[in-house]
C-alpha positions as CSV (number, residue, x, y, z in Angstrom):
1,X,95.1,16.5,-92.4
2,X,95.6,16.5,-88.7
3,X,93.8,17.3,-85.5
4,X,90.2,17.1,-84.6
5,X,87.5,16.8,-87.2
6,X,83.8,16.5,-86.2
7,X,81.3,14.2,-88.0
8,X,78.5,16.7,-87.5
9,X,75.0,15.7,-86.6
10,X,72.2,16.9,-88.8
11,X,69.8,19.1,-86.9
12,X,66.1,18.6,-87.8
13,X,63.0,20.6,-87.1
14,X,59.8,19.0,-85.7
15,X,58.6,18.3,-89.3
16,X,62.0,16.5,-89.8
17,X,63.2,19.0,-92.4
18,X,66.8,20.1,-92.0
19,X,67.1,22.9,-89.4
20,X,69.6,25.2,-91.2
21,X,69.5,27.8,-88.4
22,X,70.6,25.2,-85.9
23,X,73.2,24.0,-88.4
24,X,74.7,27.5,-88.6
25,X,74.7,27.7,-84.8
26,X,76.5,24.4,-84.5
27,X,79.2,25.2,-87.0
28,X,79.9,28.4,-85.1
29,X,79.9,26.5,-81.8
30,X,82.4,23.9,-83.2
31,X,84.7,26.6,-84.5
32,X,84.6,28.3,-81.1
33,X,85.9,25.0,-79.8
34,X,88.7,25.3,-82.3
35,X,88.2,22.1,-84.2
36,X,90.2,21.6,-87.3
37,X,87.5,20.3,-89.6
38,X,83.8,19.5,-89.9
39,X,82.4,16.4,-91.7
40,X,78.7,17.0,-92.7
41,X,76.6,14.3,-94.3
42,X,78.2,11.8,-92.0
43,X,77.2,8.6,-90.2
44,X,76.5,10.6,-87.1
45,X,74.6,13.0,-89.3
46,X,72.2,10.3,-90.5
47,X,73.4,10.6,-94.1
48,X,71.5,7.4,-95.1
49,X,68.3,9.2,-94.2
50,X,69.0,12.3,-96.4
51,X,68.6,12.7,-100.1
52,X,71.5,13.7,-102.3
53,X,70.0,17.2,-102.7
54,X,69.6,17.5,-98.9
55,X,73.2,16.3,-98.4
56,X,74.6,18.9,-100.8
57,X,72.4,21.6,-99.3
58,X,73.6,20.7,-95.8
59,X,77.2,20.8,-96.9
60,X,76.7,24.1,-98.6
61,X,75.2,25.6,-95.5
62,X,78.2,24.3,-93.4
63,X,80.6,25.7,-95.9
64,X,78.9,29.1,-96.0
65,X,78.7,29.2,-92.2
66,X,82.4,28.3,-91.6
67,X,85.1,30.8,-91.1
68,X,88.1,28.7,-90.5
69,X,87.6,24.9,-90.4
70,X,88.2,22.4,-93.2
71,X,84.9,21.2,-94.5
72,X,84.9,17.5,-95.6
73,X,81.4,16.3,-96.6
74,X,80.6,12.7,-97.0
75,X,80.0,11.2,-100.5
76,X,79.3,7.6,-99.5
77,X,76.9,5.5,-101.6
78,X,76.4,2.0,-102.8
79,X,77.0,3.3,-106.3
80,X,80.5,4.4,-107.4
81,X,78.9,6.7,-110.0
82,X,76.8,8.4,-107.3
83,X,79.8,9.0,-105.1
84,X,81.6,10.6,-108.1
85,X,78.6,12.8,-108.8
86,X,78.4,13.8,-105.1
87,X,82.1,14.4,-105.0
88,X,82.0,16.7,-108.0
89,X,79.1,18.7,-106.6
90,X,80.9,19.1,-103.2
91,X,83.9,20.5,-105.1
92,X,81.6,23.0,-106.9
93,X,80.3,24.3,-103.6
94,X,83.7,24.8,-102.1
95,X,84.5,21.7,-100.0
96,X,88.1,21.2,-98.9
97,X,87.9,17.4,-99.3
98,X,85.5,14.5,-99.1
99,X,85.0,11.4,-97.0
100,X,83.8,8.0,-98.4
101,X,83.0,4.6,-97.0
102,X,83.0,1.4,-99.0
103,X,79.6,0.4,-100.5
104,X,77.4,-1.1,-97.8
105,X,75.0,-3.6,-99.4
106,X,77.0,-6.2,-101.4
107,X,80.0,-8.0,-99.7
108,X,82.8,-7.0,-102.1
109,X,86.1,-8.6,-102.9
110,X,89.2,-6.6,-102.2
111,X,89.9,-5.9,-105.9
112,X,86.4,-4.4,-106.2
113,X,86.8,-2.2,-103.1
114,X,90.1,-0.9,-104.7
115,X,88.3,-0.3,-108.0
116,X,85.5,1.6,-106.2
117,X,87.9,4.0,-104.4
118,X,90.4,4.2,-107.4
119,X,87.6,5.2,-109.8
120,X,86.4,7.9,-107.3
121,X,89.9,9.2,-106.9
122,X,90.4,9.4,-110.6
123,X,87.2,11.3,-111.2
124,X,87.0,13.6,-108.1
125,X,89.6,16.3,-107.9
126,X,89.6,16.7,-104.2
127,X,91.5,15.2,-101.2
128,X,89.7,12.0,-100.3
129,X,89.5,10.5,-96.8
130,X,88.7,6.7,-96.9
131,X,86.3,5.7,-94.1
132,X,86.7,2.2,-92.7
133,X,83.6,1.3,-90.6
134,X,83.2,-2.5,-91.2
135,X,80.5,-3.0,-88.5
136,X,78.1,-0.8,-90.6
137,X,79.3,-1.4,-94.2
138,X,80.1,-5.1,-94.0
139,X,83.2,-4.3,-96.0
140,X,86.7,-4.1,-94.4
141,X,89.3,-1.9,-96.0
142,X,92.4,-4.0,-95.5
143,X,95.8,-2.5,-94.8
144,X,97.1,-3.9,-98.1
145,X,94.2,-2.1,-99.9
146,X,95.0,1.1,-98.1
147,X,98.7,0.8,-99.0
148,X,97.9,0.2,-102.7
149,X,95.4,3.1,-102.9
150,X,97.8,5.5,-101.1
151,X,100.7,4.6,-103.4
152,X,98.6,5.0,-106.6
153,X,96.5,8.0,-105.8
154,X,98.1,11.1,-104.4
155,X,94.6,12.7,-103.7
156,X,93.7,9.8,-101.4
157,X,94.9,11.8,-98.4
158,X,94.1,9.6,-95.4
159,X,91.7,7.2,-93.7
160,X,89.2,7.4,-90.8
161,X,89.2,4.1,-88.9
162,X,86.1,3.2,-86.9
163,X,87.3,-0.2,-86.0
164,X,88.2,-1.3,-82.4
165,X,91.6,-2.9,-83.2
166,X,94.9,-1.5,-82.0
167,X,96.7,-4.1,-84.2
168,X,94.9,-2.9,-87.3
169,X,96.0,0.7,-86.5
170,X,99.5,-0.4,-85.7
171,X,99.8,-2.2,-89.1
172,X,98.2,0.8,-90.8
173,X,101.0,3.0,-89.8
174,X,103.2,1.2,-92.3
175,X,101.4,3.2,-95.0
176,X,103.4,6.2,-93.8
177,X,106.5,4.5,-95.0
178,X,105.4,5.0,-98.6
179,X,103.3,8.2,-98.0
180,X,104.6,10.4,-95.2
181,X,101.7,12.8,-95.8
182,X,99.0,10.1,-95.4
183,X,96.7,10.9,-92.5
184,X,95.6,8.2,-90.1
185,X,92.6,9.3,-88.1
186,X,90.6,7.3,-85.5
187,X,86.8,7.3,-85.6
188,X,86.6,6.2,-81.9
189,X,86.7,8.9,-79.3
190,X,88.4,6.7,-76.7
191,X,91.1,5.6,-79.2
192,X,92.3,9.2,-79.8
193,X,95.1,9.0,-77.2
194,X,96.5,5.7,-78.4
195,X,96.2,6.6,-82.0
196,X,98.4,9.6,-81.4
197,X,100.8,7.5,-79.3
198,X,101.5,5.1,-82.2
199,X,102.0,7.8,-84.8
200,X,98.5,8.7,-85.9
201,X,97.3,12.2,-86.8
202,X,94.1,12.8,-84.9
203,X,90.5,11.8,-85.0
204,X,87.1,12.2,-86.7
205,X,85.2,11.7,-83.5
206,X,81.4,12.1,-82.8
207,X,81.5,13.2,-79.1
208,X,83.3,16.3,-80.3
209,X,79.9,17.5,-81.4
210,X,79.1,18.1,-77.8
211,X,82.5,18.7,-76.2
212,X,85.0,19.8,-78.8
213,X,87.2,21.5,-76.2
214,X,88.0,18.1,-74.7
215,X,89.2,16.5,-77.9
216,X,91.1,19.6,-79.0
217,X,92.7,19.8,-75.5
218,X,93.8,16.1,-75.7
219,X,95.3,16.6,-79.2
220,X,97.1,19.8,-78.4
221,X,98.4,18.6,-75.0
222,X,99.8,15.4,-76.6
223,X,101.5,17.4,-79.4
224,X,103.1,19.8,-76.8
225,X,104.3,16.8,-74.8
226,X,102.1,17.4,-71.8
227,X,101.2,13.8,-71.4
228,X,99.8,14.2,-67.9
229,X,97.2,16.7,-69.2
230,X,96.5,14.5,-72.3
231,X,95.9,11.4,-70.0
232,X,93.6,13.5,-67.7
233,X,91.4,14.6,-70.7
234,X,91.5,11.1,-72.2
235,X,90.0,9.7,-69.0
236,X,87.2,12.3,-69.2
237,X,86.5,11.3,-72.8
238,X,86.4,7.6,-71.8
239,X,83.6,8.5,-69.4
240,X,81.8,10.5,-72.0
241,X,81.7,7.7,-74.6
242,X,79.6,5.6,-72.4
243,X,76.8,7.6,-74.1
244,X,77.1,5.1,-76.9
245,X,76.6,2.2,-74.6
246,X,73.3,3.3,-73.2
247,X,71.8,5.0,-76.3
248,X,70.2,3.1,-79.2
249,X,72.2,4.9,-81.9
250,X,75.1,7.4,-82.4
251,X,72.8,10.3,-83.5
252,X,70.4,9.9,-80.7
253,X,73.1,9.8,-78.1
254,X,74.6,13.0,-79.3
255,X,71.3,14.9,-79.8
256,X,70.1,13.8,-76.4
257,X,73.3,15.1,-74.8
258,X,72.9,18.4,-76.7
259,X,69.5,18.9,-75.1
260,X,70.9,18.6,-71.6
261,X,73.8,21.0,-72.6
262,X,71.2,23.6,-73.7
263,X,72.2,23.6,-77.4
264,X,69.5,24.9,-79.8
265,X,69.4,21.5,-81.5
266,X,66.3,19.4,-81.1
267,X,66.6,15.6,-80.5
268,X,64.6,14.8,-83.6
269,X,65.8,11.9,-85.8
270,X,64.3,10.5,-89.0
271,X,62.7,7.1,-89.1
272,X,63.4,4.3,-88.6
273,X,65.4,5.9,-85.7
274,X,63.4,7.3,-82.8
275,X,64.2,9.6,-79.8
276,X,65.5,8.0,-76.7
277,X,63.0,7.0,-73.9
278,X,63.1,8.8,-70.6
279,X,65.1,6.1,-68.8
280,X,67.9,6.4,-71.4
281,X,67.8,10.2,-71.2
282,X,68.4,9.9,-67.4
283,X,71.4,7.7,-68.0
284,X,72.8,10.1,-70.6
285,X,72.4,13.0,-68.1
286,X,74.2,10.9,-65.4
287,X,77.1,10.3,-67.9
288,X,77.4,14.0,-68.7
289,X,77.6,14.7,-65.0
290,X,80.3,12.1,-64.5
291,X,82.3,13.5,-67.4
292,X,82.1,17.0,-65.8
293,X,80.0,18.5,-68.6
294,X,76.9,19.1,-66.5
295,X,76.9,20.1,-62.8
296,X,76.2,17.2,-60.5
């Protein structure tokens, strides 16, 4: 798996039910931006605020709406059995693969993290992307654990890394010595360039919800050897990610930006999250202007 994959936001109506019409529009918009994959039921998509049934229904709508992108729904849970059940359901509805974090309540020893992922890999007949986001799960997937999982399970296809450490990413590249096909994908928009530079395969990056052309341009320019263009786009993305600094949460930063870009996606989020106040909205608009996405 290579290229740009979008951890898609979940559009809601005013009554906070899933807005499937806006979901279909967003899938079409992302595919017009030529992204390589879409990841519904994601962190950015507030998966922890959706029921299993809603997660499957959302993924099914994304699959039905898609014409070309890989669809890789999330199956993360505190329960290994729940992740397996979700993974099997995602396969039934036609997913191309799945994404899974560590459990996020108990602090687990490495052998138990490996057991969690190994059991899922044995029971779910799909490509699996591990998702290392220790700031939110409290559980770090070590390089040694990734190496063991990659060696022992051919359907563990790669990893998304949302962890601000170039040394971790550098060491992770060693996994490719035992699995050349193992995909290493950053979860941080502003790490896309350096991830590619050290041998990575792309990114699963949230700001691609609002500006997929930027991330696709960076990726393709880098692959073609046009480093001047890649650096130019990288600098714009570095301006754009300041959204995260001023907003309260990933989903609210993206949904607020969508409002200013005229997307038919409302800024509604489920409790305990709430919409951004006006002063934050003004900052987000300023950032969009600085990144060249809205006219100054």
